[in-house]
C-alpha positions as a Markdown table, in Angstrom:
| # | Residue | x | y | z |
|---|---|---|---|---|
| 1 | Met | 34.3 | 49.0 | 7.2 |
| 2 | Trp | 30.8 | 50.4 | 7.9 |
| 3 | Ser | 28.7 | 52.3 | 5.4 |
| 4 | Ala | 27.4 | 54.9 | 7.8 |
| 5 | Phe | 28.3 | 56.7 | 11.0 |
| 6 | Lys | 25.6 | 56.9 | 13.7 |
| 7 | Arg | 26.3 | 58.7 | 17.0 |
| 8 | Ser | 26.0 | 56.3 | 19.9 |
| 9 | Lys | 24.4 | 57.2 | 23.2 |
| 10 | Asn | 27.8 | 56.8 | 24.9 |
| 11 | Val | 29.4 | 59.5 | 22.7 |
| 12 | Thr | 29.1 | 63.1 | 23.9 |
| 13 | Asn | 27.5 | 65.8 | 21.8 |
| 14 | Glu | 30.8 | 67.7 | 21.6 |
| 15 | Pro | 32.1 | 68.3 | 18.1 |
| 16 | Ala | 34.2 | 65.4 | 17.0 |
| 17 | Ala | 37.8 | 66.0 | 16.0 |
| 18 | Val | 37.2 | 64.7 | 12.5 |
| 19 | Gln | 40.1 | 65.0 | 10.1 |
| 20 | Ile | 39.6 | 65.0 | 6.3 |
| 21 | Ile | 42.6 | 63.8 | 4.2 |
| 22 | His | 42.7 | 65.0 | 0.6 |
| 23 | Asn | 44.3 | 63.3 | -2.3 |
| 24 | Thr | 46.9 | 64.9 | -4.6 |
| 25 | Glu | 44.1 | 66.5 | -6.7 |
| 26 | Gly | 42.7 | 68.2 | -3.6 |
| 27 | Ser | 39.5 | 66.0 | -3.3 |
| 28 | Pro | 38.6 | 64.4 | 0.0 |
| 29 | Ala | 40.0 | 60.8 | 0.1 |
| 30 | Phe | 39.8 | 59.7 | 3.7 |
| 31 | Val | 38.1 | 60.7 | 7.0 |
| 32 | Val | 39.7 | 60.1 | 10.3 |
| 33 | Ile | 37.3 | 59.9 | 13.3 |
| 34 | Pro | 38.1 | 59.6 | 17.0 |
| 35 | Tyr | 38.7 | 56.0 | 18.1 |
| 36 | Glu | 35.8 | 56.2 | 20.7 |
| 37 | His | 33.4 | 57.0 | 17.8 |
| 38 | Tyr | 34.8 | 54.1 | 15.8 |
| 39 | Leu | 34.3 | 51.7 | 18.7 |
| 40 | Ala | 30.7 | 53.1 | 19.3 |
| 41 | Gln | 29.7 | 52.4 | 15.7 |
| 42 | Gln | 31.2 | 48.8 | 15.9 |
| 43 | Asn | 28.7 | 48.1 | 18.6 |
| 44 | Asp | 25.7 | 49.7 | 17.0 |
| 45 | Pro | 23.3 | 46.8 | 16.0 |
| 46 | Asn | 21.5 | 49.0 | 13.4 |
| 47 | Leu | 24.5 | 49.6 | 11.2 |
| 48 | Val | 25.1 | 47.7 | 8.0 |
| 49 | Pro | 28.6 | 46.6 | 7.0 |
| 50 | His | 30.0 | 48.1 | 3.8 |
| 51 | Ala | 30.3 | 44.7 | 2.2 |
| 52 | Val | 26.5 | 44.2 | 2.5 |
| 53 | Val | 25.9 | 47.7 | 1.0 |
| 54 | Ser | 28.3 | 46.9 | -1.8 |
| 55 | Arg | 26.4 | 43.8 | -2.7 |
| 56 | Leu | 23.1 | 45.7 | -2.7 |
| 57 | Val | 24.6 | 48.2 | -5.1 |
| 58 | Asp | 25.6 | 45.3 | -7.3 |
| 59 | Gly | 21.9 | 44.1 | -7.4 |
| 60 | Ala | 21.7 | 41.6 | -4.6 |
| 61 | Thr | 18.6 | 41.6 | -2.3 |
| 62 | Pro | 19.2 | 42.4 | 1.3 |
| 63 | Ile | 18.7 | 38.8 | 2.4 |
| 64 | Arg | 21.2 | 37.5 | -0.2 |
| 65 | Ala | 23.7 | 40.2 | 0.6 |
| 66 | Trp | 23.6 | 39.4 | 4.3 |
| 67 | Arg | 23.7 | 35.6 | 3.7 |
| 68 | Glu | 26.8 | 36.0 | 1.6 |
| 69 | His | 28.4 | 38.4 | 4.0 |
| 70 | Leu | 27.9 | 36.0 | 6.8 |
| 71 | Gly | 29.4 | 33.1 | 4.7 |
| 72 | Leu | 26.2 | 31.0 | 5.0 |
| 73 | Thr | 24.8 | 28.7 | 2.3 |
| 74 | Gln | 21.1 | 28.6 | 1.4 |
| 75 | Glu | 21.0 | 25.1 | 2.9 |
| 76 | Glu | 22.4 | 26.4 | 6.3 |
| 77 | Val | 19.9 | 29.2 | 6.5 |
| 78 | Ala | 17.0 | 27.0 | 5.4 |
| 79 | Gly | 18.0 | 24.6 | 8.2 |
| 80 | Arg | 18.0 | 27.3 | 10.8 |
| 81 | Leu | 14.5 | 28.4 | 9.6 |
| 82 | Gly | 13.1 | 24.8 | 9.4 |
| 83 | Ile | 12.3 | 25.1 | 5.7 |
| 84 | Ser | 13.7 | 23.6 | 2.5 |
| 85 | Gln | 16.5 | 25.1 | 0.5 |
| 86 | Ser | 14.2 | 25.8 | -2.4 |
| 87 | Glu | 11.7 | 27.6 | -0.1 |
| 88 | Phe | 14.5 | 29.8 | 1.2 |
| 89 | Ala | 15.8 | 30.5 | -2.3 |
| 90 | Gln | 12.4 | 31.9 | -3.2 |
| 91 | Gln | 12.4 | 34.2 | -0.1 |
| 92 | Glu | 15.9 | 35.3 | -0.9 |
| 93 | Val | 15.0 | 36.8 | -4.3 |
| 94 | Val | 12.2 | 39.0 | -2.9 |
| 95 | Ser | 13.4 | 42.6 | -2.7 |
| 96 | Lys | 10.9 | 43.6 | 0.0 |
| 97 | Pro | 9.8 | 40.6 | 2.1 |
| 98 | Arg | 7.0 | 40.8 | 4.7 |
| 99 | Arg | 7.9 | 42.0 | 8.1 |
| 100 | Thr | 7.4 | 38.6 | 9.7 |
| 101 | Thr | 9.6 | 37.0 | 7.1 |
| 102 | Arg | 12.4 | 39.6 | 7.7 |
| 103 | Glu | 12.2 | 39.0 | 11.4 |
| 104 | Lys | 12.5 | 35.3 | 11.1 |
| 105 | Ile | 15.4 | 35.5 | 8.7 |
| 106 | Ala | 17.2 | 38.2 | 10.7 |
| 107 | Lys | 17.0 | 35.9 | 13.8 |
| 108 | Ala | 18.5 | 33.1 | 11.7 |
| 109 | Phe | 21.3 | 35.4 | 10.7 |
| 110 | Gly | 21.8 | 36.8 | 14.2 |
| 111 | Ile | 21.1 | 40.4 | 13.2 |
| 112 | Asn | 18.3 | 42.9 | 13.8 |
| 113 | Ala | 15.4 | 42.8 | 11.4 |
| 114 | Ile | 15.9 | 46.5 | 10.8 |
| 115 | Gln | 19.2 | 45.7 | 9.1 |
| 116 | Leu | 17.3 | 43.8 | 6.4 |
| 117 | Glu | 15.1 | 46.9 | 5.6 |
| 118 | Leu | 17.3 | 48.4 | 3.0 |
């Protein structure tokens, strides 16, 4: 599940056949989107998975939320970065790391640096 919908270049500008399903109280409960739009958002490298956003809401930093989502340990990420686990642990608690730090960690995670800018 993804936290946001972003129109892909491959999707036309025609109005989407979006369906809103209401619960028994009449409040919106679900949104159904065309399958092609769903597929387009799956391939969008700038979107952030719902699980990551949920961890951010719970108070995790973007780096920690992504690391946990990817199922990586601090030791594994530190190894990919060529630093010690304790050095990475210090970087993981910073809420707004420097751009160069975000870029290095994003590369170690296999994601775009923009996905750490939350």
